[in-house]
Structures are given as structure tokens and as C-alpha cells.
C-alpha positions as CSV (number, residue, x, y, z in Angstrom):
1,M,-42.6,27.2,-43.2
2,K,-45.1,25.2,-41.2
3,K,-46.2,23.4,-44.4
4,I,-42.6,22.5,-45.2
5,L,-42.1,21.0,-41.7
6,I,-45.2,19.0,-42.0
7,S,-44.1,17.6,-45.3
8,F,-40.8,16.5,-43.8
9,L,-42.5,14.8,-40.9
10,L,-44.8,12.9,-43.3
11,I,-41.8,11.6,-45.3
12,A,-40.0,10.5,-42.1
13,M,-43.0,8.7,-40.8
14,T,-43.6,6.9,-44.1
15,A,-39.9,5.8,-44.2
16,G,-40.2,4.4,-40.7
17,C,-43.2,2.3,-41.6
18,V,-41.4,0.5,-44.5
19,Q,-40.2,-3.0,-43.2
20,T,-37.4,-5.0,-44.6
21,P,-38.6,-8.5,-45.5
22,S,-37.4,-11.2,-43.1
23,E,-35.2,-14.0,-44.1
24,T,-38.2,-16.4,-44.2
25,D,-40.0,-14.0,-46.5
26,K,-37.2,-13.9,-49.0
27,P,-37.8,-16.1,-52.1
28,E,-35.7,-19.3,-52.2
29,E,-33.0,-19.3,-54.7
30,P,-33.3,-22.1,-57.2
31,P,-30.9,-25.0,-56.6
32,V,-27.8,-25.1,-58.6
33,V,-27.9,-27.9,-61.1
34,E,-24.6,-29.2,-62.1
35,Q,-24.3,-29.6,-65.8
36,P,-22.9,-33.0,-66.9
37,E,-19.6,-32.8,-68.4
38,K,-19.5,-33.1,-72.1
39,P,-18.4,-36.6,-72.9
40,V,-15.0,-36.8,-74.6
41,D,-15.3,-38.2,-78.0
42,Q,-13.4,-41.5,-77.9
43,E,-11.3,-42.3,-80.9
44,K,-12.5,-45.3,-82.9
45,P,-9.9,-48.0,-83.2
46,E,-8.3,-47.8,-86.6
47,E,-9.6,-50.4,-89.0
48,T,-7.0,-52.9,-90.1
49,K,-6.4,-52.6,-93.8
50,Y,-5.6,-55.9,-95.5
51,V,-4.0,-56.5,-98.8
52,E,-6.4,-57.0,-101.7
53,K,-7.7,-60.5,-102.5
54,I,-7.8,-61.9,-105.9
55,D,-11.3,-63.2,-105.3
56,E,-13.2,-61.5,-102.5
57,T,-15.7,-64.4,-102.3
58,K,-13.0,-66.9,-101.3
59,D,-10.8,-67.4,-98.2
60,W,-7.2,-66.2,-98.0
61,V,-6.0,-69.8,-98.7
62,Y,-7.9,-72.7,-100.3
63,I,-7.3,-75.9,-102.2
64,K,-8.4,-75.5,-105.9
65,E,-7.7,-79.0,-107.1
66,Q,-6.8,-82.3,-105.4
67,E,-5.7,-85.7,-106.7
68,V,-5.7,-88.8,-104.6
69,V,-2.8,-91.0,-105.6
70,T,-3.0,-94.8,-105.4
71,K,-0.7,-96.0,-102.6
72,N,0.4,-99.1,-104.5
73,D,2.7,-101.3,-102.4
74,L,3.9,-98.6,-100.1
75,E,2.7,-99.5,-96.5
76,L,3.0,-97.4,-93.4
77,N,4.9,-98.5,-90.3
78,P,2.1,-99.9,-87.8
79,V,3.2,-97.2,-85.3
80,L,2.7,-94.5,-87.9
81,N,-0.7,-95.8,-88.6
82,Q,-1.7,-94.8,-85.1
83,M,-0.8,-91.2,-85.6
84,N,-3.4,-88.5,-86.3
85,Y,-3.1,-87.1,-89.9
86,Y,-5.0,-84.0,-88.9
87,D,-2.5,-83.1,-86.1
88,F,0.1,-80.8,-87.5
89,L,3.2,-82.5,-85.9
90,D,1.9,-86.0,-86.8
91,W,1.2,-84.7,-90.3
92,L,4.9,-83.6,-90.6
93,T,6.0,-87.1,-89.5
94,L,3.6,-89.1,-91.7
95,P,4.5,-89.6,-95.3
96,F,0.8,-89.6,-96.2
97,D,-2.6,-90.7,-94.8
98,D,-4.7,-93.5,-96.1
99,A,-4.0,-92.4,-99.6
100,P,-1.3,-89.8,-100.5
101,K,-2.6,-86.5,-102.0
102,K,-1.5,-84.0,-104.5
103,E,-3.1,-80.6,-103.8
104,K,-3.1,-77.4,-105.8
105,L,-3.2,-74.6,-103.3
106,I,-4.1,-71.0,-104.1
107,V,-3.0,-68.1,-101.9
108,N,-5.8,-65.6,-102.5
109,I,-3.7,-62.4,-102.4
110,N,-3.2,-59.9,-105.2
111,A,0.5,-59.3,-104.9
112,E,3.4,-59.9,-107.1
113,S,5.4,-61.9,-104.5
114,V,2.4,-64.2,-103.9
115,S,1.8,-64.6,-107.6
116,A,5.2,-66.2,-107.9
117,I,4.4,-68.6,-105.0
118,N,1.1,-69.6,-106.7
119,E,3.1,-70.4,-109.9
120,D,5.5,-72.5,-107.9
121,F,2.6,-74.4,-106.3
122,E,1.0,-75.1,-109.6
123,A,4.4,-76.4,-111.0
124,G,4.8,-78.6,-107.9
125,Y,1.3,-80.0,-108.3
126,K,2.0,-81.0,-111.9
127,D,5.5,-82.3,-111.2
128,P,5.4,-86.1,-111.7
129,V,8.4,-86.5,-109.3
130,N,6.2,-85.4,-106.4
131,F,4.4,-88.5,-105.1
132,I,2.8,-86.2,-102.5
133,Y,2.2,-82.5,-102.5
134,E,0.2,-81.4,-99.5
135,F,-0.3,-78.4,-97.4
136,K,-1.2,-77.2,-93.9
137,W,-1.7,-73.5,-93.1
138,F,-2.3,-71.1,-90.1
139,I,-3.9,-67.7,-90.3
140,N,-4.1,-64.9,-87.7
141,D,-4.9,-61.2,-87.9
142,A,-1.5,-60.3,-89.2
143,M,-0.1,-63.1,-91.3
144,I,-0.4,-66.5,-93.0
145,T,1.9,-69.4,-92.5
146,I,1.8,-72.1,-95.1
147,V,3.7,-75.4,-94.8
148,N,4.2,-77.5,-97.9
149,K,5.1,-81.2,-97.7
150,Y,6.3,-82.7,-100.9
151,G,8.5,-85.4,-102.5
152,S,8.5,-89.0,-103.4
153,L,8.7,-92.3,-101.5
154,A,9.6,-94.3,-104.5
155,P,12.9,-96.2,-104.4
156,H,16.0,-94.1,-105.3
157,M,14.0,-90.9,-105.2
158,L,14.5,-87.8,-103.1
159,P,13.0,-87.9,-99.6
160,I,10.1,-85.8,-98.3
161,F,10.8,-82.1,-98.0
162,L,9.2,-79.4,-96.0
163,E,8.9,-75.7,-97.0
164,A,7.3,-72.8,-95.1
165,Y,6.0,-69.5,-96.4
166,H,5.0,-66.5,-94.2
167,I,3.0,-63.8,-95.8
168,D,2.1,-60.4,-94.3
169,L,-1.6,-59.8,-94.7
170,K,-1.3,-56.0,-94.8
171,S,1.4,-55.8,-97.4
172,G,1.2,-59.1,-99.2
173,E,5.0,-59.5,-98.8
174,L,6.9,-62.6,-98.0
175,M,8.5,-62.7,-94.6
176,S,11.8,-64.3,-93.8
177,N,12.6,-66.1,-90.5
178,N,14.5,-63.0,-89.4
179,D,11.5,-60.8,-90.2
180,L,9.4,-63.0,-87.9
181,L,11.9,-62.7,-85.1
182,S,11.8,-59.0,-85.5
183,V,8.0,-59.0,-85.1
184,Y,8.3,-60.9,-81.8
185,G,11.2,-58.9,-80.5
186,L,13.7,-61.8,-80.7
187,T,17.2,-62.2,-82.0
188,S,18.8,-65.3,-83.4
189,S,20.8,-65.6,-80.2
190,D,17.5,-65.6,-78.2
191,V,16.1,-68.4,-80.3
192,Q,19.3,-70.5,-80.0
193,N,19.2,-70.1,-76.2
194,I,15.6,-71.2,-76.0
195,V,16.3,-74.2,-78.2
196,N,19.4,-75.2,-76.2
197,E,17.4,-75.0,-73.0
198,Y,14.6,-77.1,-74.4
199,I,17.1,-79.8,-75.6
200,S,18.8,-79.9,-72.2
201,E,15.5,-80.4,-70.4
202,T,13.9,-82.9,-72.7
203,K,14.6,-86.5,-72.1
204,L,14.3,-88.6,-75.3
205,P,13.8,-92.4,-75.3
206,D,17.0,-94.4,-75.6
207,D,18.6,-94.6,-79.1
208,D,16.6,-91.5,-80.1
209,S,18.5,-88.3,-80.9
210,F,17.8,-84.7,-82.0
211,I,19.0,-83.8,-85.4
212,V,22.2,-81.9,-84.8
213,K,23.3,-81.3,-88.3
214,Q,21.5,-81.6,-91.6
215,Q,22.1,-80.4,-95.1
216,L,19.1,-80.5,-97.4
217,L,19.1,-79.5,-101.0
218,L,15.6,-78.2,-100.7
219,G,13.2,-77.1,-98.0
220,K,13.5,-76.1,-94.4
221,E,15.6,-77.7,-91.7
222,Y,14.6,-78.8,-88.3
223,T,18.0,-79.2,-86.5
224,T,19.2,-78.0,-83.1
225,K,21.0,-75.0,-84.8
226,Y,18.9,-71.9,-85.7
227,S,19.3,-70.4,-89.2
228,N,17.2,-68.6,-91.7
229,K,16.4,-72.1,-93.1
230,S,15.0,-73.3,-89.8
231,L,11.3,-74.4,-89.8
232,L,9.2,-71.8,-88.0
233,I,5.5,-71.5,-87.8
234,V,3.0,-68.9,-86.4
235,D,0.0,-70.6,-84.8
236,N,-2.6,-68.1,-83.5
237,N,-0.3,-65.4,-82.2
238,D,2.5,-67.6,-81.0
239,L,5.8,-68.3,-82.8
240,Y,7.2,-71.9,-82.7
241,Y,10.5,-73.5,-83.7
242,I,10.0,-77.0,-85.2
243,I,12.7,-79.5,-84.2
244,G,13.0,-83.1,-85.4
245,Y,14.6,-86.2,-83.9
246,Y,15.3,-89.7,-85.2
247,S,12.9,-92.2,-83.5
248,K,13.8,-95.8,-83.2
249,A,10.1,-96.6,-82.5
250,M,9.3,-95.1,-85.8
251,S,11.8,-97.2,-87.7
252,G,14.2,-94.3,-87.8
253,N,11.7,-91.9,-89.1
254,I,11.9,-88.2,-88.0
255,V,9.4,-87.2,-85.3
256,F,8.7,-83.5,-84.8
257,Q,8.2,-81.3,-81.7
258,K,7.5,-77.6,-81.5
259,I,9.2,-75.1,-79.1
260,K,7.3,-71.9,-78.2
261,L,9.6,-68.9,-78.7
262,N,7.5,-66.0,-77.3
């Protein structure tokens, strides 16, 4: 019995000698390192798919052939001579520059609708009635606008005409004026209101007047009244309405201005 009691005492004494480690003796816990959030994969912008070209080595539009026509006895009005042939609005006004040109333009798009346009351009280039057959064009990320100036200045011949073509670069399809308005969120009434406001705020020189009514057998019109035959152009990303007026200073020739619609 005495041995048992001694054993218990030894156990109790041993337990009393065991010390709990102090707070300072405890090992430091490693710092919590915040894991960086996994970056969210950003969607790459969808690549624009354009219509197929006929010749991938060439631009969307280019002049394939050009013929410089002798001016003969046709002389420009001295005021017209001061205009800049390379400015679009002046180009519309001028019958020709130092020497009139006939240009064979190619629209480099592999689409049925464009093929028909290229055939028309080739026929116009070869037509002897056309004393001039020239082009200006505008290209942005979505479409091409081509303006064709053609006709004859010879006596008793048809006047100069203007035609415009708008081609969607994604589908290769031709776009009408109303198609253009739809792209820019406009209605025909919107356009007419903008044109009316422009006319009311624009002061023309005496004896000059905007073209109120015009009936052309061919080409686009540039009157004060909007229609699907009105001359519209897209320059960069802006839509413009082209309007003409008779200018006394230009010997009664038509001078052009553009009205921004968007």
C-alpha cells in the first residue's frame, strides 16, 4: 500500500513540474498571404470580316486606265480656274481640270452586284458621248462611297451628271439612300428638317438661289427636297447631304455645299 501511495505522489509531483509555454515562447504563425485573384479572361474584339476582294494585292478601289482628252476650244470661266480640282465640292462644280479625263475605275470586290457596277463603269469609259468620266471615292471601315461625274460639254449635248454608289464592305451589297439613313438612325423627315434648317440659316449672295426643283434623266439630284435620288456621301464616319445652288459669280454654274446629317 505504501508503494502505491509513493507512486501516486511521484506522478502528482511530475505533473506539477510541467509548465505551459508562455505566449512569447509560442512559435509565430506564418503571415497570411493573400492570393491574387485570377484575372478574368477578357474577350478579344471580334475581327471584322470583309467581303472577298477580286485581287488581294490591290486596294478596294483603283483606276485601271485613264485617258486625258484634249480640251480643244472649251475654256473655263476665270473664276472656276481658281477652284481646287482636288477638293471634292470644287470637283463637283468644275467640268474638268486642266485637261478632262476619262477614267476606268475598278471596284475590287468579288460580289455579283459590284460586278454589274464594274461593267457599267467600263461601258461609260468607252462611251464616246462621255467627254469626261471621272471619279472620287471615300472609304471607311464599313463602306465605300463612289461618286461618278460624267457627260459632255459639247454643244447640244447632255449636261454633266453625277451618280453615287454606296457599297457595304462586309456583304458587298449596294446600299440605297434609305439604307444609309437606317445605318445612322435617321428618317427621311429628319433629313428634310436638317436641310430646311440649313437653308433658312444660310445667306447666299444676291441673285444666287438653291435648287428647289430639278428633274434629271440620269444621275443624282442636289435639290432642297430629299428623295432616294438625293446625292449623299459618307466621308470618314459622317453622312452628308449634297445641295447645289445657281451662282451668278460662276456664270450660272451650280456650286455645291454639304450638310452634315449625323
